[in-house]
Residue frames relative to the residue before (quaternion, step in Angstrom):
aa qw qx qy qz dx dy dz
M 1.0000 0.0000 0.0000 0.0000 0.00 0.00 0.00
V 0.3551 -0.7639 0.5191 0.1449 3.50 -1.13 1.02
E 0.3557 -0.7681 0.5179 0.1234 3.40 -0.85 1.14
G 0.8880 -0.1414 0.1357 0.4161 3.69 -1.49 0.56
D 0.8738 0.1697 -0.0796 0.4487 3.43 -0.43 -1.26
E 0.6071 0.5574 -0.3239 0.4645 3.61 1.24 -0.76
R 0.6478 0.4910 -0.3339 0.4772 3.56 0.94 -1.02
H 0.6624 0.5292 -0.3490 0.3992 3.72 0.86 -0.93
K 0.6021 0.5669 -0.3291 0.4557 3.59 1.14 -0.60
L 0.6324 0.5140 -0.3066 0.4918 3.52 1.16 -0.80
I 0.6939 0.4170 -0.3298 0.4857 3.81 0.83 -0.43
H 0.3714 -0.6889 0.5834 0.2170 3.51 -1.11 0.88
D 0.1325 -0.8191 0.5543 0.0655 3.62 -0.36 1.19
E 0.3532 -0.7731 0.4951 0.1802 3.51 -0.51 1.30
L 0.8120 0.0710 -0.0094 0.5793 3.66 0.69 -0.75
P 0.0769 -0.8277 0.5538 0.0476 3.63 0.35 1.08
K 0.5098 -0.6678 0.4634 0.2819 3.65 -1.07 0.85
E 0.7434 0.3292 -0.2001 0.5469 3.37 1.24 -0.60
H 0.1013 0.7896 -0.5902 0.1342 3.57 -0.88 1.07
D 0.5412 -0.6369 0.4217 0.3517 3.55 -0.92 0.71
D 0.7176 0.4175 -0.2436 0.5013 3.69 0.93 -0.72
P 0.4011 -0.7415 0.4814 0.2400 3.60 -0.52 1.01
L 0.6095 0.5318 -0.3800 0.4487 3.67 1.07 -0.45
I 0.6476 0.5308 -0.3004 0.4568 3.51 1.01 -0.83
R 0.5861 0.5712 -0.3207 0.4769 3.49 1.22 -0.83
I 0.7044 0.4608 -0.2654 0.4702 3.58 0.85 -1.01
L 0.6360 0.5323 -0.3365 0.4460 3.50 1.00 -0.74
H 0.6422 0.5199 -0.3224 0.4619 3.58 1.05 -0.87
Q 0.6121 0.5483 -0.3345 0.4613 3.58 1.06 -0.72
V 0.6058 0.5638 -0.3052 0.4712 3.50 1.00 -0.97
I 0.7148 0.4406 -0.2618 0.4758 3.53 0.74 -1.13
R 0.6446 0.4769 -0.3742 0.4659 3.75 0.82 -0.67
N 0.6467 0.4973 -0.3547 0.4568 3.63 0.90 -0.69
S 0.6367 0.5501 -0.3322 0.4262 3.51 1.05 -0.67
V 0.5771 0.5689 -0.3225 0.4892 3.45 1.32 -0.85
R 0.6641 0.4860 -0.3375 0.4569 3.65 0.86 -0.99
V 0.6179 0.5140 -0.3618 0.4722 3.79 0.93 -0.63
L 0.6312 0.5155 -0.3299 0.4764 3.64 0.95 -0.79
A 0.6703 0.4958 -0.3364 0.4377 3.66 0.97 -0.81
V 0.6418 0.5056 -0.3401 0.4656 3.64 1.15 -0.66
L 0.6547 0.4847 -0.3344 0.4739 3.62 1.07 -0.77
M 0.6650 0.4797 -0.3754 0.4322 3.56 0.93 -0.62
A 0.5545 0.5508 -0.4283 0.4536 3.64 1.13 -0.50
L 0.6468 0.5070 -0.3221 0.4700 3.70 0.81 -0.93
V 0.6556 0.4456 -0.3706 0.4841 3.69 0.78 -0.88
I 0.6011 0.5506 -0.4035 0.4156 3.80 0.79 -0.56
I 0.6388 0.5520 -0.2760 0.4593 3.45 0.88 -1.16
W 0.6975 0.4833 -0.2396 0.4717 3.49 0.85 -1.11
G 0.6305 0.5186 -0.3324 0.4722 3.60 1.08 -0.72
V 0.6494 0.4689 -0.3437 0.4902 3.60 0.90 -0.87
L 0.6622 0.4832 -0.3784 0.4300 3.67 0.71 -0.55
D 0.5781 0.5685 -0.3324 0.4819 3.54 1.32 -0.68
V 0.6029 0.5249 -0.3521 0.4869 3.78 0.93 -0.88
V 0.6655 0.5212 -0.3077 0.4368 3.60 0.74 -1.13
L 0.7264 0.4618 -0.2519 0.4423 3.53 0.77 -1.09
V 0.5952 0.5360 -0.3552 0.4820 3.69 1.17 -0.75
L 0.7020 0.5214 -0.2611 0.4089 3.47 0.83 -1.13
Y 0.6260 0.5449 -0.2682 0.4891 3.48 1.23 -0.94
Q 0.6549 0.4925 -0.2849 0.4974 3.67 0.94 -1.06
R 0.6836 0.4970 -0.2867 0.4510 3.71 0.83 -0.82
L 0.7072 0.4297 -0.2648 0.4951 3.65 1.01 -0.77
T 0.7226 0.4460 -0.2910 0.4407 3.59 1.01 -0.38
D 0.5285 0.6204 -0.4209 0.3983 3.48 1.40 -0.06
E 0.5658 -0.5845 0.4322 0.3891 3.55 -1.07 0.28
P 0.5485 -0.2303 -0.7901 0.1478 1.83 -1.63 1.82
K 0.5165 -0.6488 0.4623 0.3139 3.69 -0.73 0.94
F 0.8846 0.0767 -0.1387 0.4387 3.40 -1.43 0.87
L 0.6072 0.4899 -0.3971 0.4834 3.55 1.01 0.85
L 0.1851 -0.7626 0.6117 0.0998 3.59 -0.90 0.83
D 0.2283 -0.7436 0.6065 0.1648 3.55 -0.96 0.89
F 0.8050 -0.3174 0.2390 0.4406 3.50 -1.35 0.02
N 0.6788 0.4810 -0.2774 0.4805 3.62 0.80 -1.09
D 0.6329 0.5702 -0.3002 0.4293 3.54 0.98 -0.96
L 0.6292 0.5584 -0.2884 0.4572 3.46 0.98 -0.95
F 0.7235 0.4254 -0.2419 0.4869 3.52 0.90 -1.06
D 0.5894 0.5224 -0.3940 0.4738 3.64 1.04 -0.20
V 0.6309 0.5176 -0.2999 0.4940 3.56 1.00 -0.95
F 0.6828 0.5123 -0.2713 0.4445 3.60 0.83 -1.04
G 0.6397 0.5485 -0.2799 0.4600 3.47 1.16 -0.77
A 0.6397 0.5125 -0.3097 0.4820 3.48 1.05 -0.98
F 0.6454 0.5546 -0.3244 0.4130 3.54 0.92 -1.15
M 0.7122 0.5006 -0.2656 0.4142 3.53 0.82 -1.15
L 0.5437 0.6134 -0.3486 0.4546 3.54 1.21 -0.69
V 0.7106 0.4034 -0.2795 0.5042 3.60 0.76 -1.10
L 0.6195 0.5107 -0.3900 0.4508 3.73 0.81 -0.52
I 0.6268 0.5229 -0.3382 0.4683 3.61 1.04 -0.80
A 0.6625 0.4945 -0.3051 0.4727 3.65 0.87 -0.91
I 0.6287 0.5118 -0.3448 0.4732 3.64 1.01 -0.61
E 0.5960 0.5138 -0.3497 0.5085 3.60 1.07 -0.72
I 0.6296 0.5183 -0.3372 0.4704 3.65 0.73 -0.93
F 0.6621 0.4675 -0.3295 0.4842 3.68 0.67 -1.06
I 0.6269 0.5414 -0.3534 0.4347 3.73 0.81 -0.76
N 0.6176 0.5395 -0.3132 0.4791 3.53 1.05 -0.87
I 0.6487 0.5555 -0.2693 0.4450 3.44 0.84 -1.03
R 0.7095 0.4890 -0.2403 0.4469 3.42 0.85 -1.15
L 0.6170 0.5324 -0.3044 0.4932 3.54 1.10 -0.91
Y 0.6800 0.4939 -0.3031 0.4493 3.46 0.87 -0.95
L 0.6566 0.4937 -0.3194 0.4723 3.62 0.85 -0.80
G 0.6944 0.4941 -0.2780 0.4431 3.67 1.05 -0.72
S 0.8288 0.1871 -0.1038 0.5171 3.65 1.14 -0.47
N 0.3527 -0.7587 0.4616 0.2947 3.53 1.29 -0.19
V 0.5614 0.5224 -0.3858 0.5129 3.55 1.30 0.47
I 0.3879 -0.6999 0.5404 0.2599 3.55 -0.96 0.91
P 0.3414 -0.7496 0.5304 0.2005 3.66 -0.73 1.07
I 0.2544 -0.8151 0.4903 0.1745 3.60 0.13 1.33
Q 0.6696 0.5306 -0.3358 0.3966 3.59 0.83 -0.90
L 0.6696 0.4561 -0.3196 0.4914 3.55 1.01 -0.84
V 0.6054 0.5590 -0.3903 0.4107 3.68 0.84 -0.65
V 0.6778 0.4902 -0.2714 0.4761 3.58 1.07 -0.99
A 0.5723 0.5601 -0.3338 0.4972 3.53 1.25 -0.59
T 0.6711 0.4909 -0.3106 0.4606 3.48 0.83 -0.85
A 0.7196 0.4227 -0.3020 0.4608 3.51 0.78 -0.87
L 0.5604 0.5374 -0.3948 0.4912 3.63 1.18 -0.20
M 0.6467 0.4952 -0.3341 0.4743 3.62 0.98 -0.66
A 0.6111 0.5526 -0.3368 0.4558 3.61 1.04 -0.71
I 0.7005 0.4531 -0.2683 0.4817 3.52 0.79 -1.11
S 0.6300 0.5047 -0.3765 0.4545 3.63 1.00 -0.63
R 0.5898 0.5527 -0.3802 0.4495 3.59 0.99 -0.63
K 0.6154 0.5728 -0.2891 0.4578 3.53 0.97 -0.95
V 0.6589 0.4611 -0.2833 0.5224 3.66 1.01 -0.95
I 0.6509 0.5501 -0.3476 0.3911 3.59 0.74 -0.95
V 0.7942 0.3467 -0.1285 0.4822 3.58 0.89 -1.05
M 0.3892 0.7439 -0.4417 0.3164 3.48 1.40 0.15
D 0.2474 -0.7411 0.6145 0.1095 3.52 -0.94 1.00
L 0.2315 -0.8245 0.4909 0.1604 3.60 0.05 1.34
E 0.5255 0.6095 -0.4432 0.3948 3.80 0.95 0.01
D 0.7433 0.4021 -0.1864 0.5010 3.55 1.05 -0.98
I 0.6613 0.5098 -0.3069 0.4568 3.79 1.15 -0.24
S 0.3942 -0.7226 0.5228 0.2216 3.49 -1.18 0.87
P 0.6317 -0.5461 0.3611 0.4150 3.64 -1.04 0.54
N 0.5675 0.5634 -0.3775 0.4670 3.72 1.08 -0.56
Y 0.6993 0.4332 -0.3279 0.4645 3.64 0.68 -0.91
I 0.6348 0.5083 -0.3924 0.4298 3.77 0.96 -0.52
F 0.5902 0.5751 -0.3276 0.4622 3.47 1.19 -0.86
A 0.6480 0.5371 -0.3076 0.4438 3.55 0.98 -0.99
I 0.6631 0.5236 -0.2670 0.4634 3.54 0.96 -1.11
A 0.6403 0.5399 -0.2808 0.4687 3.48 1.01 -0.89
S 0.6518 0.4797 -0.3047 0.5023 3.68 0.98 -0.83
V 0.6812 0.4521 -0.3490 0.4579 3.62 0.85 -0.69
V 0.5945 0.5248 -0.3648 0.4879 3.66 1.02 -0.65
L 0.6461 0.5292 -0.3012 0.4601 3.66 0.80 -0.94
A 0.7314 0.4168 -0.2443 0.4813 3.60 0.73 -1.13
L 0.6747 0.4350 -0.3676 0.4695 3.75 0.89 -0.48
G 0.5930 0.5439 -0.3606 0.4717 3.66 1.06 -0.70
L 0.6369 0.4646 -0.3593 0.4995 3.81 0.85 -0.78
T 0.6399 0.5597 -0.3387 0.4033 3.41 0.78 -1.00
Y 0.6766 0.5118 -0.2627 0.4595 3.56 0.81 -1.15
W 0.7169 0.4738 -0.2817 0.4269 3.53 0.92 -0.84
L 0.5982 0.5169 -0.3604 0.4950 3.54 1.32 -0.72
V 0.6521 0.4928 -0.3461 0.4605 3.75 0.89 -0.84
A 0.6782 0.4650 -0.3470 0.4511 3.60 0.74 -0.74
K 0.6461 0.5241 -0.3307 0.4455 3.52 0.94 -0.81
K 0.6331 0.5395 -0.3279 0.4479 3.59 1.10 -0.65
D 0.6991 0.4831 -0.3015 0.4325 3.48 0.94 -0.83
K 0.6228 0.5190 -0.3826 0.4431 3.52 1.13 -0.37
């Protein structure tokens, strides 16, 4: 088991509170406060996104025929849900960054995987070229491999 100072040396501290240069210390504080502002804004975006999901669902269910969702309606609702979930993941990234000053790489990659998954879920294959599909598949494969490698390293 690693103790206090030894453990701290193993963690890559992006914005240390202590620094020899006073200007760097002040700039780090400015950046940490900016991240706090981003956290508040992201919370507002999440609330706005939830309200948007409710509105989209309400509009789709009240259109004729009432209380029925067709194929396109489901994609719209799923897309709105996924956007909120991605916003929540980004908020968690910000919160973890604020708590440790370390960028949580595995969570960032997981967030990217969720974002590209949203793209795949709402993709209309009739309007997409094969090259675009191969590009999306490459991104999914690269992110999946990266996630697996990072998770394997952490174990």
